[in-house]
N, C-alpha and C positions, 0 to 999 in steps of 0.2 A: 548243245549244252544243257545239262542239268541243274536246274535251279530249285531253290527248296525255300520254305518258311518255316522256322521252330518258332514255339512259345511254351513257357512253362506255367501253368495253374494249381491254383490248388482247389482239392476237391476233399468231399467228406466221404470215407468209406462208411457205410452203413452197416454194421455188423448187425445190429438188431435196434429194434425201437429205442432200445436205454443205452446202448452204445456204437458210437461212431466216433473217428478219428480223420485228423486233415492227413493229405498224402500227396506229395507233387506227383504229378503228371505230365509228362512231355509229350508236345503237340507236335506234328510232323507231316508235311506235305510238301511233295517231289514231283516237277513236271514229268519228271522219269513215268511215274505210275498215276496220269492224272485225274483218276478219278477215285482216288483213296486217300484218307486220312490215315495217322496211327497214331494212337495213344499208346504211352508207355506209362505203366502204373508202377510206382517205387514204393512198395508193402512192405512196413517195417520188418527185417527178419529174413524176407525172401529175394528173391532175385526179382529183379525187375520184366513185367511182363506186358509184351506189347499184342494190341490189338488193330487188327486194320479193318476198317468199313468206309464204306462209301460216302464221301463229301457231300454230299447231296444227301443223304441219311440224317446226316448232322443237324442242318441245314434246317430240313424238316423237323426236327425233333424240337428245336428250337419255338418254332412256331406253333406245334401241333405233334400228339402221337404219332410214331413213325417206328417203322420197323418190322418187319415179317419173320425175321429168321433168328440169329441168337444175342444181337444187339437190337435194343428196344429201349428209345431216347423220346421224352416227353416232358412240358415243361409242368411245373410242380402248380402254378397257379393260373388263371386266365388272363393276369395282367402282363403288358407289354415286359420284353426282358425279364421276366420272372425265372427264377432257378430252373435246371433242368434235373431229370431223373435219367441215369444210364443205367440200364440194368445191361449187365454181361452173363451168359448163358452158356455153359457144357454141359450137354446131357441132361441131368435133374438137377445140377448144381449151377447156384447163380450167384452174382456178386452185384450188390447196387451201390451207386456212387450217387453225390449229388452237386453240380457244380453251378457257380452265376454264369447267367447266359452271357453278359457283357464281354467277358474274356474269351468267349467260345465264337462269339459272332467277331470281335475284332481280331481273332487268328482267322476266322473265314473271309473275313473282310480283305485282308492281306495276301492269302491264298486267291482271291477273284482278282485282286490286282497284280498277281503274278500271272494267272490263266484264268480268264472270266471262265465262269461254268455255263457251259453249252458250247465252247470252244476248244472241248479237249481234241476233239479228231481232227484240229487245225495244226497240230504239232507235227513237224516232220518225223519221218523213222517212226511212227508211232506203233506198228508191228514189230520192228525190233524192240520199243521202249517195254512193249506187253510182254515179251517173250523174256527179255531178260526180270522184269517184276515176277511173272510167272517163276521163273528159274529161281531167283532170290526166294519165293514164297514156300516152294518146295525143299530147297536146301535148309530152311529154317524148321519147315516140320521134321525131315528126317534128323535134323541135329537134335533137335528137342524131344 
């Protein structure tokens, strides 16, 4: 049985040092793809954009700089549960978002209650779920 956790948070889309605006961002976690979280950014005037990355990357980024690839997450300040900066890159282009850590921690807590981190392999039919997830990702890439 596939179970999921969803939430919506407001983030600031940082266009430049002088310009930013709030956007709704959907958060989604499914046990069928137990290592990933998805963020769907609803930018004004554009179709929603979804990014998938590791659930552990999000948790690590709340506590300290994290991410070696196209997704980088880091806390803004040294204090506990400060805001976080999320940088998404595609080639030379990047987008920068600022979010409160508290709603992200609450979302991750709900995912952990559904399936604790480190126990992802305990899911039955993991290989089948992984195959389905990879098929879905490839289908999304081919459609877009």
